[in-house]
C-alpha positions in Angstrom: -3.3 20.6 -25.2 -1.4 18.2 -22.9 1.5 20.5 -22.6 -0.8 23.0 -21.1 -2.4 20.6 -18.6 -1.8 21.9 -15.1 -1.7 20.3 -11.6 -1.9 21.7 -8.2 1.3 23.6 -7.3 1.1 24.9 -3.8 4.1 26.5 -2.0 4.3 23.4 0.2 2.7 20.0 0.5 2.0 18.0 3.7 0.9 14.4 3.6 -0.4 13.8 7.1 -0.9 10.6 9.1 0.4 8.4 6.3 2.2 5.0 6.4 5.6 5.5 4.7 7.1 2.4 3.0 10.9 2.2 3.6 12.0 0.2 0.5 15.5 -0.1 1.9 14.5 -2.0 5.1 11.0 -3.1 4.3 9.7 -1.3 7.4 6.4 0.7 7.3 6.4 3.8 9.4 2.9 4.4 10.5 1.2 7.7 11.3 4.0 9.8 9.7 3.8 13.2 8.1 5.9 14.0 5.0 6.3 17.6 3.9 7.6 19.0 0.6 8.7 22.5 -0.3 9.9 23.1 -3.8 11.1 19.8 -5.1 12.6 18.5 -1.9 11.3 16.5 1.1 11.7 18.8 4.1 10.2 16.7 6.9 9.7 13.1 7.5 8.7 11.9 10.9 5.9 11.3 13.4 2.7 13.2 12.6 2.5 14.3 16.3 5.8 16.3 15.9 5.0 17.9 12.6 4.3 21.6 12.3 2.3 22.2 9.1 3.1 25.5 7.3 0.1 27.7 6.8 0.7 27.8 3.0 0.9 24.0 2.7 -1.6 21.9 0.7 -2.5 19.3 3.3 -3.4 15.7 2.1 -5.0 13.3 4.6 -2.9 10.1 4.4 -4.9 8.0 6.9 -5.2 4.5 5.6 -2.8 5.2 2.7 0.7 4.2 1.9 3.5 6.4 0.5 6.2 4.8 -1.7 9.0 6.4 -3.8 8.2 7.3 -7.3 8.4 4.4 -9.8 10.9 4.1 -12.6 10.5 2.3 -15.9 14.1 1.5 -16.9 13.5 0.4 -20.5 11.2 2.5 -22.7 11.1 3.6 -26.3 8.2 6.0 -25.7 9.3 9.6 -26.3 10.8 9.5 -29.8 7.7 7.9 -31.4 4.1 8.6 -32.0 3.6 8.2 -28.3 5.8 11.1 -27.4 3.0 13.6 -26.8 1.1 11.1 -24.6 3.8 9.0 -22.9 4.6 11.5 -20.2 1.1 12.0 -18.9 0.4 8.3 -19.1 3.5 7.6 -17.0 2.7 10.2 -14.4 -0.9 8.9 -14.1 0.6 5.5 -13.3 3.0 6.8 -10.7 6.1 6.6 -12.9 8.3 9.6 -12.1 11.5 8.4 -13.8 12.2 6.6 -17.1 15.3 5.4 -19.0 14.7 6.1 -22.8 16.7 3.5 -24.7 17.5 5.3 -27.9 16.7 6.3 -31.4 15.9 10.0 -31.7 18.2 11.3 -29.0 17.7 15.0 -29.9 14.0 14.7 -29.5 14.4 12.8 -26.2 16.8 15.5 -24.9 14.2 18.2 -25.7 11.6 16.3 -23.8 14.0 15.8 -20.9 14.7 19.5 -20.7 11.0 20.5 -21.1 9.9 18.1 -18.4 12.7 19.3 -16.0 11.6 22.9 -16.6 8.0 22.1 -16.0 6.9 23.0 -19.6 5.8 19.4 -20.2 4.3 16.7 -17.9 6.3 13.5 -17.6 8.9 11.6 -15.7 12.5 12.7 -15.3 14.3 11.2 -18.2 17.7 9.4 -18.7 18.4 9.6 -22.4 20.4 7.0 -24.5 21.4 6.8 -28.1 21.4 3.6 -30.1 24.5 2.2 -31.9 24.2 -0.8 -34.2 26.0 -2.6 -37.0 25.4 -2.2 -40.7 21.7 -2.2 -41.6 18.7 -0.3 -42.9 17.4 1.0 -39.5 17.1 4.8 -39.5 18.1 7.2 -36.7 20.8 4.8 -35.6 24.5 5.2 -35.6 25.8 2.3 -37.7 29.3 1.0 -37.0 31.5 -1.6 -38.7 35.1 -1.0 -37.8 37.0 -0.3 -34.6 37.4 3.3 -35.8 33.6 3.6 -36.3 33.1 2.5 -32.7 35.4 5.1 -31.3 33.9 7.8 -33.5 30.3 6.9 -32.6 31.0 7.3 -28.8 32.9 10.5 -29.3 30.1 12.0 -31.5 27.1 10.8 -29.6 28.3 11.3 -26.1 29.8 14.7 -26.5 28.6 17.9 -28.2 31.1 20.1 -30.0 31.5 22.3 -26.9 32.3 19.2 -24.8 29.0 19.1 -22.9 27.2 15.8 -22.6 24.8 14.8 -25.4 23.5 11.4 -24.3 23.5 9.9 -20.9 24.6 6.5 -22.2 25.3 4.5 -25.3 22.7 1.8 -26.2 24.3 -1.1 -27.9 22.3 -3.2 -30.2 22.5 -6.8 -31.6 24.4 -6.5 -34.8 27.5 -4.5 -33.8 30.6 -6.2 -35.2 33.1 -7.6 -32.6 35.9 -5.0 -33.2 33.5 -2.1 -33.1 31.9 -3.3 -29.9 35.1 -3.5 -27.9 36.1 -0.1 -29.3 32.8 1.3 -28.0 33.5 -0.3 -24.6 37.0 1.1 -24.4 36.0 4.6 -25.5 32.9 4.7 -23.3 35.2 3.9 -20.3 37.7 6.5 -21.4 34.9 9.2 -21.5 33.1 8.0 -18.4 29.9 7.3 -20.4 28.0 4.1 -19.5 27.0 1.7 -22.3 24.1 -0.7 -21.9 21.7 -2.6 -24.0 21.7 -5.8 -26.1 24.7 -8.1 -26.2 25.7 -8.2 -29.9 25.7 -11.6 -31.5 29.4 -11.1 -32.2 30.4 -11.4 -28.5 29.4 -13.6 -25.6 27.5 -12.4 -22.5 30.6 -13.1 -20.4 32.8 -11.0 -22.7 30.2 -8.1 -22.6 30.1 -8.2 -18.8 33.9 -8.3 -18.6 34.1 -5.4 -21.0 32.1 -3.3 -18.6 28.6 -3.3 -20.1 26.5 -1.6 -17.4 23.2 -3.6 -18.0 21.9 -6.4 -20.1 18.4 -5.7 -21.6 15.9 -8.5 -21.9 16.8 -12.1 -21.2 17.3 -13.5 -24.8 21.1 -13.2 -24.7 21.3 -14.8 -21.3 19.1 -17.7 -22.4 21.6 -18.5 -25.1 24.5 -18.0 -22.7 23.0 -20.7 -20.4 23.4 -23.4 -23.0 26.3 -25.5 -24.4 25.6 -24.0 -27.8 25.9 -20.3 -27.2 28.3 -19.6 -30.1 26.2 -21.6 -32.5 23.0 -20.0 -31.5 24.5 -16.5 -31.7 25.8 -17.2 -35.2 22.3 -18.3 -36.4 21.0 -14.8 -35.5 24.0 -12.8 -36.7 22.8 -12.4 -40.3 19.2 -11.5 -39.4 19.6 -7.7 -39.1 17.1 -6.9 -41.8 14.7 -9.8 -41.8 11.0 -9.5 -41.2 9.0 -10.5 -38.1 7.9 -13.8 -39.7 11.5 -15.0 -40.4 12.6 -13.9 -36.9 9.8 -15.9 -35.3 10.7 -18.9 -37.4 14.3 -18.6 -36.1 13.0 -18.2 -32.6 10.9 -21.4 -33.0 14.0 -23.3 -34.1 16.1 -21.8 -31.3 13.6 -22.5 -28.6 14.0 -26.2 -29.0 17.8 -26.0 -29.1 17.9 -23.8 -26.0 15.8 -26.2 -24.1 17.8 -29.2 -25.3 21.2 -27.7 -24.7 20.6 -26.0 -21.3 23.7 -26.3 -19.2 23.2 -25.5 -15.5 26.9 -25.4 -14.8 27.4 -23.0 -17.7 24.5 -20.9 -16.5 25.9 -20.7 -13.0 29.2 -19.5 -14.3 27.6 -16.8 -16.5 25.5 -15.5 -13.6 28.6 -15.6 -11.3 30.4 -13.4 -13.9 27.5 -10.9 -13.9 27.6 -10.7 -10.1 31.3 -10.3 -10.0 31.3 -7.5 -12.5 28.2 -5.7 -11.1 26.4 -6.1 -14.4 22.7 -5.3 -14.0 19.8 -7.0 -15.9 16.5 -5.6 -17.1 14.3 -8.7 -17.7 11.4 -6.9 -19.5 9.2 -9.9 -18.9 6.1 -8.0 -19.9 7.4 -7.6 -23.5 6.8 -11.4 -24.1 3.3 -11.5 -22.7 1.3 -10.8 -25.9 3.1 -13.7 -27.5 2.7 -16.0 -24.5 -1.0 -15.4 -24.5 -1.3 -15.8 -28.3 -2.4 -12.2 -28.6 -5.7 -12.7 -26.8 -7.2 -10.2 -24.4 -5.1 -11.4 -21.5 -2.0 -10.2 -23.3 -3.2 -7.3 -25.3 -5.3 -5.4 -22.7 -8.0 -3.9 -24.8 -9.1 -1.7 -21.8 -5.9 0.4 -22.4 -6.3 0.7 -26.2 -8.1 4.1 -25.7 -4.7 5.6 -24.7 -2.9 4.4 -27.9 -2.7 6.4 -31.1 -4.4 4.7 -34.0 -1.2 4.6 -36.1 0.5 2.7 -33.3 -2.3 0.3 -32.9 -2.3 -0.5 -36.6 1.4 -1.3 -36.4 0.9 -3.5 -33.5 -1.9 -5.4 -35.2 0.3 -6.0 -38.2 2.4 -8.3 -36.1 -0.5 -10.7 -35.5 -0.6 -12.5 -38.9 3.0 -13.6 -38.4 2.0 -15.5 -35.2 1.1 -19.1 -35.9 -0.8 -21.5 -33.8 1.5 -22.9 -31.2 3.8 -19.9 -31.1 2.6 -19.1 -27.6 4.0 -22.4 -26.4 7.3 -21.7 -28.2 7.5 -18.3 -26.6 6.9 -19.8 -23.2 9.9 -22.0 -23.6 11.9 -19.2 -25.1 11.9 -17.2 -21.9 11.5 -18.4 -18.4 10.7 -17.1 -15.0 13.3 -19.5 -13.7 16.1 -17.4 -15.2 14.9 -14.3 -13.5 14.6 -16.2 -10.2 18.2 -17.5 -10.6 19.6 -14.0 -11.3 17.8 -12.7 -8.2 18.8 -15.5 -6.0 22.4 -15.2 -7.0 22.4 -11.5 -6.1 22.4 -10.0 -9.6 20.7 -6.6 -9.4 17.5 -6.3 -11.4 15.7 -3.3 -12.9 12.0 -3.0 -13.8 11.5 -2.2 -17.5 8.8 -2.7 -20.0 10.1 -2.0 -23.5 7.1 0.3 -24.2 6.0 0.9 -26.8 6.5 -2.5 -28.3 3.3 -4.3 -29.4 0.8 -4.2 -26.6 3.3 -2.8 -24.1 1.6 0.4 -22.8 3.5 3.4 -21.4 2.8 3.6 -17.8 0.3 0.8 -17.4 2.6 -2.1 -18.3 5.1 -1.3 -15.5 2.6 -2.5 -12.9 2.3 -5.8 -14.9 6.1 -6.1 -15.0 6.2 -5.8 -11.2 3.6 -8.5 -10.9 5.6 -10.8 -13.2 8.7 -10.2 -11.1 6.8 -11.4 -8.1 5.6 -14.4 -10.1 9.3 -15.1 -10.8 9.9 -15.5 -7.1 10.7 -12.0 -5.9 8.8 -10.7 -2.8 6.6 -7.6 -3.3 9.3 -5.6 -1.5 12.1 -6.9 -3.8 10.0 -6.2 -6.9 9.3 -2.7 -5.6 13.0 -2.1 -5.2 13.6 -2.9 -8.9 11.5 0.2 -9.7 12.6 2.5 -6.9 15.9 2.1 -5.0 17.6 -0.1 -7.6 17.2 2.5 -10.5 18.6 5.2 -8.2 21.6 3.0 -7.3 22.1 2.0 -11.0 22.1 5.7 -12.0 24.5 6.6 -9.0 21.7 8.9 -7.8 20.9 7.3 -4.4 21.8 10.5 -2.7 18.7 12.2 -4.2 16.4 9.5 -5.5 15.0 6.1 -4.7 13.8 6.4 -1.1 11.6 8.7 0.9 14.2 10.6 2.9 14.5 14.1 4.2 16.5 16.2 1.7 15.8 13.9 -1.3 13.9 14.9 -4.4 10.1 14.7 -3.9 9.2 11.9 -6.2 6.5 9.9 -4.4 3.3 7.9 -5.0 0.4 7.8 -2.5 -1.4 4.4 -2.6 -4.8 3.3 -1.2 -3.4 -0.1 -0.1 -0.2 -1.7 1.0 2.0 -2.8 -1.9 4.1 -5.1 0.4 1.0 -7.2 1.0 0.0 -7.4 -2.7 2.2 -5.9 -5.4 -0.9 -5.2 -7.4 -1.7 -2.4 -5.0 0.8 -0.2 -6.9 -2.1 0.3 -9.3 -4.2 1.8 -6.6 -2.9 5.4 -6.9 -4.4 8.2 -4.9 -1.9 10.9 -5.8 1.5 11.4 -7.4 4.2 14.0 -6.5 6.7 14.3 -9.4 9.7 16.6 -8.7 7.6 18.3 -6.1 4.6 18.8 -8.3 1.4 17.4 -6.9 -1.1 15.5 -9.0 -4.1 14.6 -6.9 -6.7 12.1 -7.9 -8.6 14.7 -9.9 -5.5 15.8 -11.8 -4.5 12.2 -12.5 -8.0 11.4 -13.9 -7.8 14.6 -16.0 -4.5 13.5 -17.5 -6.0 10.2 -18.7 -9.1 12.0 -19.9 -7.1 14.5 -21.9 -5.0 11.8 -23.5 -8.1 10.0 -24.6 -9.8 13.1 -25.9 -6.7 14.2 -27.8 -6.4 10.8 -29.5 -10.1 11.1 -30.7 -9.2 14.2 -32.5 
């Protein structure tokens, strides 16, 4: 049913008398008109000088603010039970681009093609495939030796005819040391980025020096900012197949050690390495919030549960018995807004990502929470907005076509009812979305949410 949901598709779109947010400079260009034909922006300038085509769908932008389409740069939404609903939920929340971080790459590639062709509703996708060490996880390429690492990249990044298969390799936590460096070398040879977790077998500095494009989450960095990084990595190295309860027990033990052994000189050196190597970081602060709030309503957002398949909700709720009283305090010390602030202040480039659909991380909705948490970490609303707009475009080497509202670029835009540079929470106040030139007005956006909710009831 969702695949057949339609939106307004005029020959041209004109958003008139709107305030355009320039995320590159922070300027707001008032009383502008932005016109779209096909999937490209064809005019951006003063409303007084705009000539509106007769076939254009005109949208009155008075009192509204136009920003580039948002990106969620860390999701696991399309290969799972969420796959039929993730796309509409993201579009309804102004997310016009997403980086899928692995598992069922063939399924993700199908979604990528169908969305690009207009057969499905969703954001443009960048598809990764996960590689890990020996273990029981399914739908993952398992590697042990140096030869395994080379073979994994060759197989996963290239089809038999030589055409690209995955956009990048997602490294995971239990890759053996020799296999990891083989992945790094072969990825560089083929020109395929690799990004993800830093395996426990290597240090953050080694991963950055090896060319890892981005570090996901802040766990690895927290250990790297201590005098006991090697010891702490070794404690996690044999936990590939343990359950949530045992992992939390290890996190409880490590939280105290991380706090006690924090080394500001060491942390400064690690961050300086990331900056020198142009290694990006995706903090995914929202991922930790259900644990920080001890799984109460502030962290689990029951108002969004109507958009979650029952099977997924059941899996999320199974995590709760493993959480013990006091774990929220432990989690608060396990991750810190201070580290995000240090990265940003040092000049390390950040990406907004959520890790949806981890427990109580909702496709679409949670990105706005992530932006708010980045502001809480010390970024300005403009700087937070860049992590979901121009920064992803730069990271993907696509700044020539994405990331800002500029004539000639792809028409991925979000029309807001209030200024996000005054209050980042205003990114939630969505009036319309244009995704790859396709208009979703307020009625169409409400219909998307309603149809997701209706489909889940049946």
